[in-house]
C-alpha positions in Angstrom: 7.6 -29.6 -10.2 7.4 -30.1 -13.9 9.3 -27.5 -16.1 8.0 -27.2 -19.6 10.0 -25.6 -22.5 8.9 -22.2 -23.7 9.8 -19.9 -26.6 7.5 -17.0 -25.7 10.1 -15.0 -23.8 13.7 -13.8 -24.5 16.1 -11.3 -22.4 20.3 -9.9 -21.0 23.1 -9.0 -17.6 25.6 -6.6 -19.2 23.4 -4.0 -20.9 26.4 -2.5 -22.8 27.3 -5.7 -24.6 25.7 -7.5 -27.5 23.8 -10.5 -26.3 25.3 -13.8 -27.3 24.5 -17.4 -26.5 21.4 -16.6 -24.4 19.8 -19.8 -23.0 16.1 -19.3 -22.3 14.9 -20.5 -18.8 11.8 -22.7 -18.6 8.3 -21.1 -18.7 7.7 -22.5 -15.2 10.7 -20.7 -13.8 9.8 -17.5 -15.6 6.3 -17.8 -14.0 7.9 -18.1 -10.6 9.9 -14.9 -11.2 6.8 -13.1 -12.3 5.0 -14.2 -9.2 7.8 -13.0 -7.0 7.8 -9.6 -8.8 4.1 -9.3 -8.2 4.5 -9.9 -4.4 7.1 -7.1 -4.1 9.0 -9.0 -1.4 12.7 -9.0 -0.7 14.1 -12.4 -1.9 17.6 -13.8 -1.9 19.1 -14.0 -5.4 22.3 -15.8 -6.3 23.7 -15.0 -9.8 26.9 -15.3 -11.8 28.6 -12.1 -12.9 31.7 -12.2 -15.2 34.0 -13.7 -12.6 32.0 -14.6 -9.4 28.8 -15.8 -7.9 27.1 -12.8 -6.3 24.3 -12.9 -3.6 21.9 -10.0 -3.0 18.6 -9.7 -1.3 16.2 -7.4 -3.2 12.8 -6.9 -4.8 12.3 -7.9 -8.4 10.7 -4.8 -10.0 10.7 -5.8 -13.7 11.2 -8.6 -16.2 11.9 -7.6 -19.7 13.4 -8.7 -23.0 16.2 -6.9 -25.0 18.4 -7.9 -27.9 17.2 -11.5 -27.8 17.8 -12.2 -24.1 15.6 -11.9 -20.9 16.5 -9.8 -17.8 15.2 -8.9 -14.4 15.6 -5.6 -12.7 16.0 -5.2 -9.0 14.9 -2.3 -6.8 18.5 -1.5 -6.2 19.0 -0.9 -10.0 20.8 -4.2 -10.7 19.9 -5.8 -14.0 20.6 -9.6 -14.3 20.3 -11.7 -17.4 18.0 -14.6 -16.5 20.4 -17.3 -17.7 22.9 -15.9 -15.2 20.6 -16.7 -12.2 21.7 -19.6 -9.9 18.9 -19.4 -7.4 16.0 -17.1 -6.6 14.3 -17.4 -3.2 15.9 -20.8 -2.9 14.6 -22.0 -6.2 17.3 -23.4 -8.5 17.2 -21.6 -11.9 19.0 -24.4 -13.8 16.0 -25.5 -16.0 16.2 -24.3 -19.5 14.0 -24.5 -22.6 
C-alpha cells in the first residue's frame, strides 16, 4: 500500500493540554480511519498514552481537528490523538506526512 503525504487534516489525545509537536498521519491512513468509522464496527486499537501502550476494542464515532492536531473519538468516550495510534484493526499507524 502506498502512503502519500497530506496537509489537509490536523488533530489531539489530552484535550486539556495545548497541542505540541503533532505529527500528521498520511492521508491514506486517515482514509482508512474514515472508512472504519463509516462501517460502525468494533475494531482493536492500540495507542500510546502518557506512560503505556493501551489496547481497546471500540467503534470509531468521530474524527476531528482541534488546536492544530487530529483526533478520533470512540463510542466509549475515549479521545485519542492520531499520532498516538500504534495500530488500528491490525493496520500499523506509523506512516506520517
